[in-house]
N, C-alpha and C positions, 0 to 999 in steps of 0.2 A: 542700480549697484555700480556702488562705488570701486574705481582701481588706485587700490590707493601701492603705491610707487615705490618702497622704503632705501633708502640712496646708502650705503654699508660703506665705513671706512677701511685698510689698511688698523687701521686702530684696534675699530667694533669686534674685528678676527678674531676669533681666539689663538693664540700660538699654540704652535704644538705641544703633544701630551707629553709627562717626564720621560716617560719609557722612551717615547722619540728621540729626547734631551739625549739620554742617557745614552743610547742607542750611537746616538754621532757622537756622543764622547770619547767611550768604549769601547764600540766597535768595528774597529778596523781587526783582523783575523792576527793584526801581530802583536797590538797594543793588547787584546785577547791573551796570546799566547804567552807575553810578556810576564802582564798579571798574575798569570795560573803559574806562571813558575818558580815566581816569589810571596807565594801563599808560603812553601816552607820555610822560611826565614832569607836575610841576607845574602847573596850570590853574586859573586866579580861579574866581571863584563866580559870574559871568558869562558867561563862558566855559564852566564844563563846563551851565553852563540853558539857554544859545543850543542847547550841543550833543545834551544831553541829551532835549529838548525838556522838559522837568520844571519844574513851575510853584517857580518861589521858597519855595515853601512847601514842598512837598514834597519840595526840594532839601534845603534847609536844615536838617527834618528826617532827612531821609536819610543828610546829611553825619554833622550830630552822633549817631549810633548810630556810624556807622561810627569818627566822633573814638572813643567812647567800648569800642567793642567796640581797639581798633588799629588799626587797617586803617590807619586814616589819620590826618594831622597835620594842623594846617591853622596857618597862617603869616600872621599879620597889618600891614600895611605902613602905619603912618602919616601916610603923606605924604596930600597933598590930592589926591584922594582916597584917602578909606582906603578898603582892597583886602585879601581873606583871599582864601590862597590857599591850594591843595589837593595835598596830595601823599600817597603810598602810604611806609605803614610799609614795613621788613623783613616785619611776618604778610604786609601786606595785597603785596607783591610777589611771596612766594613761593607766589600766588594765579598768577600768570601764567603758566606751565608752565601750571596746567591748565587755564585760558582756553584756549590753545593748544590740549590737546588735545584738549575738548572741539570749538573747531571744527572738527581736524578728522576729528571723528564724524560734527559736521554733519553737515562739508563729501560725506563719503562714505555715511551714512547716513539724519541726521534734510533730508534734504532733496530728496531721492528723491520724497518723498510727497507731498509741499505739489502 
């Protein structure tokens, strides 16, 4: 009987599945909340702050992250007072059916345990 050992390297190992990669990008509580709020259309920074109950610092960081990842666009209106508006990009809008499906799943399964 021959015992054959195979040597595997990091390159041989499969990477995380696409679900894990997706959760890494949008999975933080605040990212999900902001993305969900923007489903209904463009919002001013202060509207998002009020609707999410996030601190200004947290919301600013999350919006910067989402913008950097291509989920959110920022529009600056320089009238007095200066206002920042945020909306979902095409990439961000593509998550809307995912949120709908998660909501339906939660209505059926997650809330029955609460």
